N, CA, C, O and the ligand as a Tripos MOL2 file, in Angstrom:
@<TRIPOS>MOLECULE
protein
  309   307    78     0     0
PROTEIN
NO_CHARGES

@<TRIPOS>ATOM
      1 N           0.8410   -1.2200    0.0000 N.3       1 MET1
      2 CA          0.0000    0.0000    0.0000 C.3       1 MET1
      3 C           0.8680    1.2590    0.0000 C.2       1 MET1
      4 O           2.0890    1.1820    0.1360 O.2       1 MET1
      5 N           0.2520    2.3670   -0.1480 N.am      2 LEU2
      6 CA          0.9710    3.6370   -0.1530 C.3       2 LEU2
      7 C           1.4690    3.9470    1.2550 C.2       2 LEU2
      8 O           0.7430    3.7990    2.2380 O.2       2 LEU2
      9 N           2.7130    4.3760    1.3240 N.am      3 LYS3
     10 CA          3.2370    4.6920    2.6450 C.3       3 LYS3
     11 C           3.1960    6.2010    2.8650 C.2       3 LYS3
     12 O           4.1330    6.9270    2.5330 O.2       3 LYS3
     13 N           2.0940    6.6420    3.4280 N.am      4 THR4
     14 CA          1.9180    8.0750    3.6690 C.3       4 THR4
     15 C           2.2820    8.4480    5.1020 C.2       4 THR4
     16 O           2.4210    9.6280    5.4260 O.2       4 THR4
     17 N           2.4390    7.4300    5.9670 N.am      5 ASP5
     18 CA          2.6790    7.7160    7.3810 C.3       5 ASP5
     19 C           4.1100    8.1720    7.6580 C.2       5 ASP5
     20 O           4.3670    8.8740    8.6360 O.2       5 ASP5
     21 N           5.0250    7.7750    6.8020 N.am      6 HIS6
     22 CA          6.4310    7.9640    7.1460 C.3       6 HIS6
     23 C           7.0960    9.1070    6.4140 C.2       6 HIS6
     24 O           8.3240    9.1850    6.3690 O.2       6 HIS6
     25 N           6.3090    9.9880    5.8440 N.am      7 ILE7
     26 CA          6.9140   11.1120    5.1450 C.3       7 ILE7
     27 C           7.2320   12.2090    6.1500 C.2       7 ILE7
     28 O           6.3570   12.6920    6.8680 O.2       7 ILE7
     29 N           8.5010   12.5880    6.1830 N.am      8 GLU8
     30 CA          8.9000   13.6440    7.0890 C.3       8 GLU8
     31 C           8.9880   14.9420    6.3110 C.2       8 GLU8
     32 O           9.2990   14.9520    5.1200 O.2       8 GLU8
     33 N           8.7090   16.0280    6.9990 N.am      9 ILE9
     34 CA          8.8010   17.3250    6.3380 C.3       9 ILE9
     35 C          10.2600   17.7350    6.2610 C.2       9 ILE9
     36 O          10.9840   17.6920    7.2550 O.2       9 ILE9
     37 N          10.6780   18.1290    5.0820 N.am     10 GLN10
     38 CA         12.0670   18.5250    4.9070 C.3      10 GLN10
     39 C          12.2020   20.0360    5.0250 C.2      10 GLN10
     40 O          11.3190   20.7890    4.6170 O.2      10 GLN10
     41 N          13.3290   20.4640    5.5930 N.am     11 CYS11
     42 CA         13.6400   21.8800    5.6470 C.3      11 CYS11
     43 C          13.6780   22.4350    4.2240 C.2      11 CYS11
     44 O          14.3500   21.8790    3.3560 O.2      11 CYS11
     45 N          12.9500   23.5360    3.9860 N.am     12 PRO12
     46 CA         12.9310   24.1050    2.6210 C.3      12 PRO12
     47 C          14.3150   24.5740    2.1670 C.2      12 PRO12
     48 O          14.5700   24.6970    0.9690 O.2      12 PRO12
     49 N          15.1980   24.8320    3.1170 N.am     13 GLU13
     50 CA         16.5250   25.3480    2.7730 C.3      13 GLU13
     51 C          17.5370   24.2320    2.5130 C.2      13 GLU13
     52 O          18.2780   24.2840    1.5320 O.2      13 GLU13
     53 N          17.5710   23.2220    3.3910 N.am     14 CYS14
     54 CA         18.6530   22.2330    3.3090 C.3      14 CYS14
     55 C          18.1620   20.7930    3.2070 C.2      14 CYS14
     56 O          18.9610   19.8930    2.9480 O.2      14 CYS14
     57 N          16.8660   20.5550    3.4040 N.am     15 GLY15
     58 CA         16.3530   19.1940    3.2660 C.3      15 GLY15
     59 C          16.4510   18.3510    4.5330 C.2      15 GLY15
     60 O          16.0610   17.1840    4.5360 O.2      15 GLY15
     61 N          16.9720   18.9420    5.6100 N.am     16 HIS16
     62 CA         17.0340   18.2470    6.8910 C.3      16 HIS16
     63 C          15.6220   18.0190    7.4150 C.2      16 HIS16
     64 O          14.7150   18.7890    7.0990 O.2      16 HIS16
     65 N          15.4230   16.9700    8.2140 N.am     17 THR17
     66 CA         14.0560   16.6510    8.6490 C.3      17 THR17
     67 C          13.8500   16.7790   10.1530 C.2      17 THR17
     68 O          12.8240   16.3450   10.6770 O.2      17 THR17
     69 N          14.8180   17.3700   10.8510 N.am     18 GLU18
     70 CA         14.6110   17.5830   12.2810 C.3      18 GLU18
     71 C          14.5920   19.0680   12.5940 C.2      18 GLU18
     72 O          15.4160   19.8410   12.1060 O.2      18 GLU18
     73 N          13.6280   19.4410   13.4210 N.am     19 PHE19
     74 CA         13.4440   20.8530   13.7580 C.3      19 PHE19
     75 C          13.3710   21.0270   15.2620 C.2      19 PHE19
     76 O          12.8200   20.1890   15.9770 O.2      19 PHE19
     77 N          13.9390   22.1360   15.7310 N.am     20 GLU20
     78 CA         13.7270   22.5250   17.1240 C.3      20 GLU20
     79 C          12.3650   23.1770   17.1950 C.2      20 GLU20
     80 O          12.0420   24.0510   16.3910 O.2      20 GLU20
     81 N          11.5600   22.7500   18.1640 N.am     21 GLN21
     82 CA         10.2420   23.3690   18.2850 C.3      21 GLN21
     83 C           9.8650   23.4990   19.7450 C.2      21 GLN21
     84 O          10.2460   22.6710   20.5730 O.2      21 GLN21
     85 N           9.1050   24.5570   20.0610 N.am     22 PRO22
     86 CA          8.6700   24.7230   21.4520 C.3      22 PRO22
     87 C           7.6430   23.6550   21.8180 C.2      22 PRO22
     88 O           7.0320   23.0520   20.9360 O.2      22 PRO22
     89 N           7.4510   23.4190   23.1230 N.am     23 ASP23
     90 CA          6.3960   22.5120   23.5600 C.3      23 ASP23
     91 C           5.0600   23.0670   23.1110 C.2      23 ASP23
     92 O           4.8660   24.2810   23.0430 O.2      23 ASP23
     93 N           4.1380   22.1620   22.8040 N.am     24 ASN24
     94 CA          2.8040   22.5730   22.3470 C.3      24 ASN24
     95 C           2.8860   23.5920   21.2120 C.2      24 ASN24
     96 O           2.2250   24.6290   21.2380 O.2      24 ASN24
     97 N           3.6980   23.2770   20.2350 N.am     25 VAL25
     98 CA          3.9210   24.2040   19.1360 C.3      25 VAL25
     99 C           2.6080   24.4900   18.3930 C.2      25 VAL25
    100 O           1.8290   23.5830   18.1000 O.2      25 VAL25
    101 N           2.3930   25.7580   18.1040 N.am     26 GLN26
    102 CA          1.1830   26.1700   17.3940 C.3      26 GLN26
    103 C           1.5370   26.5510   15.9580 C.2      26 GLN26
    104 O           2.7090   26.7210   15.6190 O.2      26 GLN26
    105 N           0.5040   26.6840   15.1180 N.am     27 ASP27
    106 CA          0.7310   26.9700   13.7080 C.3      27 ASP27
    107 C           1.4940   28.2730   13.4730 C.2      27 ASP27
    108 O           2.2070   28.4060   12.4780 O.2      27 ASP27
    109 N           1.3420   29.2530   14.4050 N.am     28 ASP28
    110 CA          2.0250   30.5300   14.1760 C.3      28 ASP28
    111 C           3.3130   30.6420   14.9920 C.2      28 ASP28
    112 O           3.8690   31.7300   15.1440 O.2      28 ASP28
    113 N           3.7810   29.5090   15.5150 N.am     29 ASP29
    114 CA          5.0950   29.4840   16.1690 C.3      29 ASP29
    115 C           6.1700   29.1700   15.1340 C.2      29 ASP29
    116 O           5.9210   28.5140   14.1230 O.2      29 ASP29
    117 N           7.3790   29.6650   15.4250 N.am     30 PHE30
    118 CA          8.4950   29.3560   14.5440 C.3      30 PHE30
    119 C           9.2010   28.0960   15.0010 C.2      30 PHE30
    120 O           9.4190   27.8950   16.1950 O.2      30 PHE30
    121 N           9.5480   27.2680   14.0710 N.am     31 VAL31
    122 CA         10.4120   26.1250   14.3530 C.3      31 VAL31
    123 C          11.7250   26.3610   13.6190 C.2      31 VAL31
    124 O          11.7700   27.0180   12.5790 O.2      31 VAL31
    125 N          12.8060   25.8000   14.1980 N.am     32 LYS32
    126 CA         14.1260   26.0720   13.6390 C.3      32 LYS32
    127 C          14.7750   24.7750   13.1710 C.2      32 LYS32
    128 O          14.8090   23.7850   13.9020 O.2      32 LYS32
    129 N          15.2830   24.7910   11.9600 N.am     33 CYS33
    130 CA         15.9690   23.6310   11.4180 C.3      33 CYS33
    131 C          17.1990   23.3170   12.2650 C.2      33 CYS33
    132 O          17.9960   24.2090   12.5560 O.2      33 CYS33
    133 N          17.3560   22.0600   12.6590 N.am     34 ASN34
    134 CA         18.5060   21.6630   13.4760 C.3      34 ASN34
    135 C          19.8290   21.8000   12.7270 C.2      34 ASN34
    136 O          20.8830   21.9470   13.3470 O.2      34 ASN34
    137 N          19.7780   21.7520   11.4240 N.am     35 GLN35
    138 CA         21.0180   21.7430   10.6670 C.3      35 GLN35
    139 C          21.4470   23.1430   10.2290 C.2      35 GLN35
    140 O          22.5600   23.5720   10.5350 O.2      35 GLN35
    141 N          20.5740   23.8600    9.5160 N.am     36 CYS36
    142 CA         21.0160   25.1340    8.9410 C.3      36 CYS36
    143 C          20.4670   26.3310    9.7090 C.2      36 CYS36
    144 O          20.7460   27.4790    9.3620 O.2      36 CYS36
    145 N          19.6740   26.0570   10.7700 N.am     37 LYS37
    146 CA         19.1050   27.0990   11.6340 C.3      37 LYS37
    147 C          18.0960   28.0050   10.9140 C.2      37 LYS37
    148 O          17.7870   29.1050   11.3730 O.2      37 LYS37
    149 N          17.6030   27.5200    9.7950 N.am     38 PHE38
    150 CA         16.5420   28.2360    9.0890 C.3      38 PHE38
    151 C          15.2720   28.2100    9.9420 C.2      38 PHE38
    152 O          14.8620   27.1530   10.4220 O.2      38 PHE38
    153 N          14.6510   29.3810   10.1260 N.am     39 GLU39
    154 CA         13.4300   29.4410   10.9240 C.3      39 GLU39
    155 C          12.2280   29.5750   10.0180 C.2      39 GLU39
    156 O          12.2250   30.3660    9.0760 O.2      39 GLU39
    157 N          11.2100   28.7940   10.3150 N.am     40 VAL40
    158 CA         10.0050   28.8190    9.4850 C.3      40 VAL40
    159 C           8.7940   28.6430   10.3850 C.2      40 VAL40
    160 O           8.8370   27.9000   11.3660 O.2      40 VAL40
    161 N           7.7090   29.3380   10.0390 N.am     41 MET41
    162 CA          6.4890   29.2130   10.8260 C.3      41 MET41
    163 C           5.9080   27.8240   10.5820 C.2      41 MET41
    164 O           5.9460   27.3060    9.4660 O.2      41 MET41
    165 N           5.3640   27.2270   11.6570 N.am     42 LEU42
    166 CA          4.8930   25.8500   11.5410 C.3      42 LEU42
    167 C           3.8670   25.6890   10.4130 C.2      42 LEU42
    168 O           3.9020   24.6930    9.6920 O.2      42 LEU42
    169 N           2.9550   26.6560   10.2520 N.am     43 CYS43
    170 CA          1.9360   26.5040    9.2130 C.3      43 CYS43
    171 C           2.5730   26.4930    7.8160 C.2      43 CYS43
    172 O           2.1260   25.7720    6.9240 O.2      43 CYS43
    173 N           3.6300   27.3080    7.6420 N.am     44 ASP44
    174 CA          4.3250   27.2990    6.3520 C.3      44 ASP44
    175 C           5.0580   25.9850    6.1400 C.2      44 ASP44
    176 O           5.0980   25.4440    5.0350 O.2      44 ASP44
    177 N           5.6410   25.4810    7.2340 N.am     45 LEU45
    178 CA          6.3590   24.2080    7.1400 C.3      45 LEU45
    179 C           5.3940   23.0780    6.7950 C.2      45 LEU45
    180 O           5.7120   22.1950    5.9980 O.2      45 LEU45
    181 N           4.2090   23.1190    7.4060 N.am     46 LYS46
    182 CA          3.1980   22.0950    7.1010 C.3      46 LYS46
    183 C           2.8140   22.1470    5.6300 C.2      46 LYS46
    184 O           2.6710   21.1120    4.9800 O.2      46 LYS46
    185 N           2.6480   23.3680    5.1060 N.am     47 GLU47
    186 CA          2.2950   23.4960    3.6910 C.3      47 GLU47
    187 C           3.3910   22.9180    2.8070 C.2      47 GLU47
    188 O           3.1210   22.2270    1.8250 O.2      47 GLU47
    189 N           4.6430   23.2200    3.1790 N.am     48 ALA48
    190 CA          5.7660   22.6640    2.4190 C.3      48 ALA48
    191 C           5.7250   21.1420    2.4920 C.2      48 ALA48
    192 O           6.0140   20.4600    1.5100 O.2      48 ALA48
    193 N           5.3640   20.6150    3.6590 N.am     49 GLY49
    194 CA          5.2790   19.1690    3.8380 C.3      49 GLY49
    195 C           4.2010   18.5510    2.9730 C.2      49 GLY49
    196 O           4.3790   17.4610    2.4290 O.2      49 GLY49
    197 N           3.0740   19.2510    2.8440 N.am     50 ILE50
    198 CA          1.9900   18.7410    2.0010 C.3      50 ILE50
    199 C           2.4470   18.6830    0.5430 C.2      50 ILE50
    200 O           2.1710   17.7140   -0.1650 O.2      50 ILE50
    201 N           3.1520   19.7360    0.1020 N.am     51 GLU51
    202 CA          3.6720   19.7460   -1.2670 C.3      51 GLU51
    203 C           4.6650   18.6120   -1.4810 C.2      51 GLU51
    204 O           4.6450   17.9430   -2.5140 O.2      51 GLU51
    205 N           5.5460   18.3980   -0.4810 N.am     52 GLN52
    206 CA          6.5330   17.3290   -0.5820 C.3      52 GLN52
    207 C           5.8440   15.9710   -0.6210 C.2      52 GLN52
    208 O           6.2370   15.0810   -1.3750 O.2      52 GLN52
    209 N           4.7980   15.8250    0.2150 N.am     53 ALA53
    210 CA          4.0820   14.5550    0.2720 C.3      53 ALA53
    211 C           3.4240   14.2530   -1.0660 C.2      53 ALA53
    212 O           3.4150   13.1070   -1.5170 O.2      53 ALA53
    213 N           2.8710   15.2870   -1.7000 N.am     54 LYS54
    214 CA          2.2370   15.1000   -3.0110 C.3      54 LYS54
    215 C           3.2380   14.5620   -4.0150 C.2      54 LYS54
    216 O           2.9350   13.6480   -4.7830 O.2      54 LYS54
    217 N           4.4370   15.1370   -4.0050 N.am     55 LYS55
    218 CA          5.4580   14.7100   -4.9700 C.3      55 LYS55
    219 C           5.8500   13.2660   -4.7540 C.2      55 LYS55
    220 O           6.1470   12.5520   -5.7120 O.2      55 LYS55
    221 N           5.8530   12.8210   -3.4810 N.am     56 VAL56
    222 CA          6.2330   11.4380   -3.1970 C.3      56 VAL56
    223 C           5.0770   10.5020   -3.4850 C.2      56 VAL56
    224 O           5.2520    9.4350   -4.0740 O.2      56 VAL56
    225 N           3.8790   10.9200   -3.0560 N.am     57 VAL57
    226 CA          2.7360   10.0120   -3.1150 C.3      57 VAL57
    227 C           2.2320    9.8380   -4.5400 C.2      57 VAL57
    228 O           1.8220    8.7390   -4.9140 O.2      57 VAL57
    229 N           2.2510   10.8860   -5.3360 N.am     58 ILE58
    230 CA          1.6690   10.7770   -6.6760 C.3      58 ILE58
    231 C           2.4030    9.7500   -7.5420 C.2      58 ILE58
    232 O           1.7450    8.9180   -8.1650 O.2      58 ILE58
    233 N           3.7400    9.7730   -7.6080 N.am     59 PRO59
    234 CA          4.3960    8.7160   -8.4040 C.3      59 PRO59
    235 C           4.0980    7.3200   -7.8680 C.2      59 PRO59
    236 O           3.9610    6.3760   -8.6460 O.2      59 PRO59
    237 N           3.9950    7.1810   -6.5490 N.am     60 GLU60
    238 CA          3.6890    5.8650   -5.9820 C.3      60 GLU60
    239 C           2.2690    5.4480   -6.3290 C.2      60 GLU60
    240 O           2.0120    4.2830   -6.6340 O.2      60 GLU60
    241 N           1.3520    6.4030   -6.2820 N.am     61 ALA61
    242 CA         -0.0320    6.1080   -6.6210 C.3      61 ALA61
    243 C          -0.1230    5.6820   -8.0770 C.2      61 ALA61
    244 O          -0.8670    4.7620   -8.4200 O.2      61 ALA61
    245 N           0.6470    6.3630   -8.9410 N.am     62 LYS62
    246 CA          0.6450    6.0060  -10.3610 C.3      62 LYS62
    247 C           1.0980    4.5660  -10.5510 C.2      62 LYS62
    248 O           0.5100    3.8140  -11.3290 O.2      62 LYS62
    249 N           2.1630    4.1880   -9.8240 N.am     63 LYS63
    250 CA          2.6680    2.8130   -9.9350 C.3      63 LYS63
    251 C           1.5910    1.8250   -9.5490 C.2      63 LYS63
    252 O           1.3830    0.8210  -10.2290 O.2      63 LYS63
    253 N           0.8990    2.1150   -8.4460 N.am     64 GLU64
    254 CA         -0.1460    1.2120   -7.9780 C.3      64 GLU64
    255 C          -1.2470    1.0880   -9.0160 C.2      64 GLU64
    256 O          -1.7450   -0.0050   -9.2820 O.2      64 GLU64
    257 N          -1.6230    2.2240   -9.6020 N.am     65 ILE65
    258 CA         -2.7050    2.2170  -10.5870 C.3      65 ILE65
    259 C          -2.2700    1.4270  -11.8260 C.2      65 ILE65
    260 O          -3.0500    0.6530  -12.3800 O.2      65 ILE65
    261 N          -1.0120    1.6320  -12.2560 N.am     66 GLU66
    262 CA         -0.5150    0.8890  -13.4160 C.3      66 GLU66
    263 C          -0.5440   -0.6110  -13.1570 C.2      66 GLU66
    264 O          -0.9170   -1.4020  -14.0230 O.2      66 GLU66
    265 N          -0.1360   -0.9900  -11.9220 N.am     67 LYS67
    266 CA         -0.1610   -2.4100  -11.5650 C.3      67 LYS67
    267 C          -1.5810   -2.9530  -11.6550 C.2      67 LYS67
    268 O          -1.8150   -4.0280  -12.2070 O.2      67 LYS67
    269 N          -2.5340   -2.1860  -11.0980 N.am     68 MET68
    270 CA         -3.9250   -2.6190  -11.1050 C.3      68 MET68
    271 C          -4.4320   -2.7740  -12.5340 C.2      68 MET68
    272 O          -5.1400   -3.7260  -12.8620 O.2      68 MET68
    273 N          -4.0470   -1.7980  -13.3880 N.am     69 LEU69
    274 CA         -4.4960   -1.8500  -14.7820 C.3      69 LEU69
    275 C          -3.9190   -3.0670  -15.4890 C.2      69 LEU69
    276 O          -4.6120   -3.7600  -16.2330 O.2      69 LEU69
    277 N          -2.6220   -3.3140  -15.2410 N.am     70 LYS70
    278 CA         -1.9900   -4.4710  -15.8680 C.3      70 LYS70
    279 C          -2.6930   -5.7550  -15.4600 C.2      70 LYS70
    280 O          -2.9710   -6.6150  -16.2960 O.2      70 LYS70
    281 N          -2.9770   -5.8770  -14.1720 N.am     71 ASN71
    282 CA         -3.6580   -7.0720  -13.6790 C.3      71 ASN71
    283 C          -5.0510   -7.1820  -14.2900 C.2      71 ASN71
    284 O          -5.5020   -8.2730  -14.6400 O.2      71 ASN71
    285 N          -5.7250   -6.0430  -14.4130 N.am     72 ALA72
    286 CA         -7.0730   -6.0500  -14.9720 C.3      72 ALA72
    287 C          -7.0300   -6.4680  -16.4320 C.2      72 ALA72
    288 O          -7.8990   -7.2020  -16.9020 O.2      72 ALA72
    289 N          -6.0050   -5.9920  -17.1540 N.am     73 LEU73
    290 CA         -5.9180   -6.2860  -18.5830 C.3      73 LEU73
    291 C          -5.5840   -7.7410  -18.8510 C.2      73 LEU73
    292 O          -5.9470   -8.2900  -19.8920 O.2      73 LEU73
    293 N          -4.8800   -8.3720  -17.8930 N.am     74 LYS74
    294 CA         -4.5480   -9.7860  -18.0730 C.3      74 LYS74
    295 C          -5.7950  -10.6160  -18.3370 C.2      74 LYS74
    296 O          -5.7770  -11.5590  -19.1290 O.2      74 LYS74
    297 N          -6.8720  -10.2520  -17.6630 N.am     75 GLY75
    298 CA         -8.1050  -11.0150  -17.7900 C.3      75 GLY75
    299 C          -8.6920  -10.9960  -19.1870 C.2      75 GLY75
    300 O          -9.5170  -11.8440  -19.5270 O.2      75 GLY75
    301 N          -8.2690  -10.0210  -20.0130 N.am     76 PHE76
    302 CA         -8.8890   -9.8940  -21.3320 C.3      76 PHE76
    303 C          -8.1140  -10.6140  -22.4330 C.2      76 PHE76
    304 O          -8.5300  -10.6220  -23.5920 O.2      76 PHE76
    305 N          -6.9810  -11.2210  -22.0610 N.am     77 LYS77
    306 CA         -6.1820  -11.8690  -23.1160 C.3      77 LYS77
    307 C          -6.7380  -13.2450  -23.4760 C.2      77 LYS77
    308 O          -6.1880  -13.9250  -24.3420 O.2      77 LYS77
    309 ZN         17.7410   23.4250    7.1500 Zn       78 ZN78
@<TRIPOS>BOND
     1     1     2 1
     2     2     3 1
     3     3     4 2
     4     3     5 am
     5     5     6 1
     6     6     7 1
     7     7     8 2
     8     7     9 am
     9     9    10 1
    10    10    11 1
    11    11    12 2
    12    11    13 am
    13    13    14 1
    14    14    15 1
    15    15    16 2
    16    15    17 am
    17    17    18 1
    18    18    19 1
    19    19    20 2
    20    19    21 am
    21    21    22 1
    22    22    23 1
    23    23    24 2
    24    23    25 am
    25    25    26 1
    26    26    27 1
    27    27    28 2
    28    27    29 am
    29    29    30 1
    30    30    31 1
    31    31    32 2
    32    31    33 am
    33    33    34 1
    34    34    35 1
    35    35    36 2
    36    35    37 am
    37    37    38 1
    38    38    39 1
    39    39    40 2
    40    39    41 am
    41    41    42 1
    42    42    43 1
    43    43    44 2
    44    43    45 am
    45    45    46 1
    46    46    47 1
    47    47    48 2
    48    47    49 am
    49    49    50 1
    50    50    51 1
    51    51    52 2
    52    51    53 am
    53    53    54 1
    54    54    55 1
    55    55    56 2
    56    55    57 am
    57    57    58 1
    58    58    59 1
    59    59    60 2
    60    59    61 am
    61    61    62 1
    62    62    63 1
    63    63    64 2
    64    63    65 am
    65    65    66 1
    66    66    67 1
    67    67    68 2
    68    67    69 am
    69    69    70 1
    70    70    71 1
    71    71    72 2
    72    71    73 am
    73    73    74 1
    74    74    75 1
    75    75    76 2
    76    75    77 am
    77    77    78 1
    78    78    79 1
    79    79    80 2
    80    79    81 am
    81    81    82 1
    82    82    83 1
    83    83    84 2
    84    83    85 am
    85    85    86 1
    86    86    87 1
    87    87    88 2
    88    87    89 am
    89    89    90 1
    90    90    91 1
    91    91    92 2
    92    91    93 am
    93    93    94 1
    94    94    95 1
    95    95    96 2
    96    95    97 am
    97    97    98 1
    98    98    99 1
    99    99   100 2
   100    99   101 am
   101   101   102 1
   102   102   103 1
   103   103   104 2
   104   103   105 am
   105   105   106 1
   106   106   107 1
   107   107   108 2
   108   107   109 am
   109   109   110 1
   110   110   111 1
   111   111   112 2
   112   111   113 am
   113   113   114 1
   114   114   115 1
   115   115   116 2
   116   115   117 am
   117   117   118 1
   118   118   119 1
   119   119   120 2
   120   119   121 am
   121   121   122 1
   122   122   123 1
   123   123   124 2
   124   123   125 am
   125   125   126 1
   126   126   127 1
   127   127   128 2
   128   127   129 am
   129   129   130 1
   130   130   131 1
   131   131   132 2
   132   131   133 am
   133   133   134 1
   134   134   135 1
   135   135   136 2
   136   135   137 am
   137   137   138 1
   138   138   139 1
   139   139   140 2
   140   139   141 am
   141   141   142 1
   142   142   143 1
   143   143   144 2
   144   143   145 am
   145   145   146 1
   146   146   147 1
   147   147   148 2
   148   147   149 am
   149   149   150 1
   150   150   151 1
   151   151   152 2
   152   151   153 am
   153   153   154 1
   154   154   155 1
   155   155   156 2
   156   155   157 am
   157   157   158 1
   158   158   159 1
   159   159   160 2
   160   159   161 am
   161   161   162 1
   162   162   163 1
   163   163   164 2
   164   163   165 am
   165   165   166 1
   166   166   167 1
   167   167   168 2
   168   167   169 am
   169   169   170 1
   170   170   171 1
   171   171   172 2
   172   171   173 am
   173   173   174 1
   174   174   175 1
   175   175   176 2
   176   175   177 am
   177   177   178 1
   178   178   179 1
   179   179   180 2
   180   179   181 am
   181   181   182 1
   182   182   183 1
   183   183   184 2
   184   183   185 am
   185   185   186 1
   186   186   187 1
   187   187   188 2
   188   187   189 am
   189   189   190 1
   190   190   191 1
   191   191   192 2
   192   191   193 am
   193   193   194 1
   194   194   195 1
   195   195   196 2
   196   195   197 am
   197   197   198 1
   198   198   199 1
   199   199   200 2
   200   199   201 am
   201   201   202 1
   202   202   203 1
   203   203   204 2
   204   203   205 am
   205   205   206 1
   206   206   207 1
   207   207   208 2
   208   207   209 am
   209   209   210 1
   210   210   211 1
   211   211   212 2
   212   211   213 am
   213   213   214 1
   214   214   215 1
   215   215   216 2
   216   215   217 am
   217   217   218 1
   218   218   219 1
   219   219   220 2
   220   219   221 am
   221   221   222 1
   222   222   223 1
   223   223   224 2
   224   223   225 am
   225   225   226 1
   226   226   227 1
   227   227   228 2
   228   227   229 am
   229   229   230 1
   230   230   231 1
   231   231   232 2
   232   231   233 am
   233   233   234 1
   234   234   235 1
   235   235   236 2
   236   235   237 am
   237   237   238 1
   238   238   239 1
   239   239   240 2
   240   239   241 am
   241   241   242 1
   242   242   243 1
   243   243   244 2
   244   243   245 am
   245   245   246 1
   246   246   247 1
   247   247   248 2
   248   247   249 am
   249   249   250 1
   250   250   251 1
   251   251   252 2
   252   251   253 am
   253   253   254 1
   254   254   255 1
   255   255   256 2
   256   255   257 am
   257   257   258 1
   258   258   259 1
   259   259   260 2
   260   259   261 am
   261   261   262 1
   262   262   263 1
   263   263   264 2
   264   263   265 am
   265   265   266 1
   266   266   267 1
   267   267   268 2
   268   267   269 am
   269   269   270 1
   270   270   271 1
   271   271   272 2
   272   271   273 am
   273   273   274 1
   274   274   275 1
   275   275   276 2
   276   275   277 am
   277   277   278 1
   278   278   279 1
   279   279   280 2
   280   279   281 am
   281   281   282 1
   282   282   283 1
   283   283   284 2
   284   283   285 am
   285   285   286 1
   286   286   287 1
   287   287   288 2
   288   287   289 am
   289   289   290 1
   290   290   291 1
   291   291   292 2
   292   291   293 am
   293   293   294 1
   294   294   295 1
   295   295   296 2
   296   295   297 am
   297   297   298 1
   298   298   299 1
   299   299   300 2
   300   299   301 am
   301   301   302 1
   302   302   303 1
   303   303   304 2
   304   303   305 am
   305   305   306 1
   306   306   307 1
   307   307   308 2
@<TRIPOS>SUBSTRUCTURE
     1 MET1         2 RESIDUE 1 A MET
     2 LEU2         6 RESIDUE 1 A LEU
     3 LYS3        10 RESIDUE 1 A LYS
     4 THR4        14 RESIDUE 1 A THR
     5 ASP5        18 RESIDUE 1 A ASP
     6 HIS6        22 RESIDUE 1 A HIS
     7 ILE7        26 RESIDUE 1 A ILE
     8 GLU8        30 RESIDUE 1 A GLU
     9 ILE9        34 RESIDUE 1 A ILE
    10 GLN10       38 RESIDUE 1 A GLN
    11 CYS11       42 RESIDUE 1 A CYS
    12 PRO12       46 RESIDUE 1 A PRO
    13 GLU13       50 RESIDUE 1 A GLU
    14 CYS14       54 RESIDUE 1 A CYS
    15 GLY15       58 RESIDUE 1 A GLY
    16 HIS16       62 RESIDUE 1 A HIS
    17 THR17       66 RESIDUE 1 A THR
    18 GLU18       70 RESIDUE 1 A GLU
    19 PHE19       74 RESIDUE 1 A PHE
    20 GLU20       78 RESIDUE 1 A GLU
    21 GLN21       82 RESIDUE 1 A GLN
    22 PRO22       86 RESIDUE 1 A PRO
    23 ASP23       90 RESIDUE 1 A ASP
    24 ASN24       94 RESIDUE 1 A ASN
    25 VAL25       98 RESIDUE 1 A VAL
    26 GLN26      102 RESIDUE 1 A GLN
    27 ASP27      106 RESIDUE 1 A ASP
    28 ASP28      110 RESIDUE 1 A ASP
    29 ASP29      114 RESIDUE 1 A ASP
    30 PHE30      118 RESIDUE 1 A PHE
    31 VAL31      122 RESIDUE 1 A VAL
    32 LYS32      126 RESIDUE 1 A LYS
    33 CYS33      130 RESIDUE 1 A CYS
    34 ASN34      134 RESIDUE 1 A ASN
    35 GLN35      138 RESIDUE 1 A GLN
    36 CYS36      142 RESIDUE 1 A CYS
    37 LYS37      146 RESIDUE 1 A LYS
    38 PHE38      150 RESIDUE 1 A PHE
    39 GLU39      154 RESIDUE 1 A GLU
    40 VAL40      158 RESIDUE 1 A VAL
    41 MET41      162 RESIDUE 1 A MET
    42 LEU42      166 RESIDUE 1 A LEU
    43 CYS43      170 RESIDUE 1 A CYS
    44 ASP44      174 RESIDUE 1 A ASP
    45 LEU45      178 RESIDUE 1 A LEU
    46 LYS46      182 RESIDUE 1 A LYS
    47 GLU47      186 RESIDUE 1 A GLU
    48 ALA48      190 RESIDUE 1 A ALA
    49 GLY49      194 RESIDUE 1 A GLY
    50 ILE50      198 RESIDUE 1 A ILE
    51 GLU51      202 RESIDUE 1 A GLU
    52 GLN52      206 RESIDUE 1 A GLN
    53 ALA53      210 RESIDUE 1 A ALA
    54 LYS54      214 RESIDUE 1 A LYS
    55 LYS55      218 RESIDUE 1 A LYS
    56 VAL56      222 RESIDUE 1 A VAL
    57 VAL57      226 RESIDUE 1 A VAL
    58 ILE58      230 RESIDUE 1 A ILE
    59 PRO59      234 RESIDUE 1 A PRO
    60 GLU60      238 RESIDUE 1 A GLU
    61 ALA61      242 RESIDUE 1 A ALA
    62 LYS62      246 RESIDUE 1 A LYS
    63 LYS63      250 RESIDUE 1 A LYS
    64 GLU64      254 RESIDUE 1 A GLU
    65 ILE65      258 RESIDUE 1 A ILE
    66 GLU66      262 RESIDUE 1 A GLU
    67 LYS67      266 RESIDUE 1 A LYS
    68 MET68      270 RESIDUE 1 A MET
    69 LEU69      274 RESIDUE 1 A LEU
    70 LYS70      278 RESIDUE 1 A LYS
    71 ASN71      282 RESIDUE 1 A ASN
    72 ALA72      286 RESIDUE 1 A ALA
    73 LEU73      290 RESIDUE 1 A LEU
    74 LYS74      294 RESIDUE 1 A LYS
    75 GLY75      298 RESIDUE 1 A GLY
    76 PHE76      302 RESIDUE 1 A PHE
    77 LYS77      306 RESIDUE 1 A LYS
    78 ZN78       309 GROUP 0 **** ****
């Protein structure tokens, strides 16, 4: 199946996936990249994560659909 649970949000600057964040971080709090110290608001980071997830998930979804189509077409030979 599609693995959507394990996608980590990457730092928009360096691609690192760990961020310093305050306890009970809110959407308008800043989180800081552990590697390059780039600061980004959590809501912006989430949006970047959604875009990143789309790029990963769509090619995987296409593969799954192609597999399904191939299997479906086998029945017609
Ligand atoms: Zn970074």
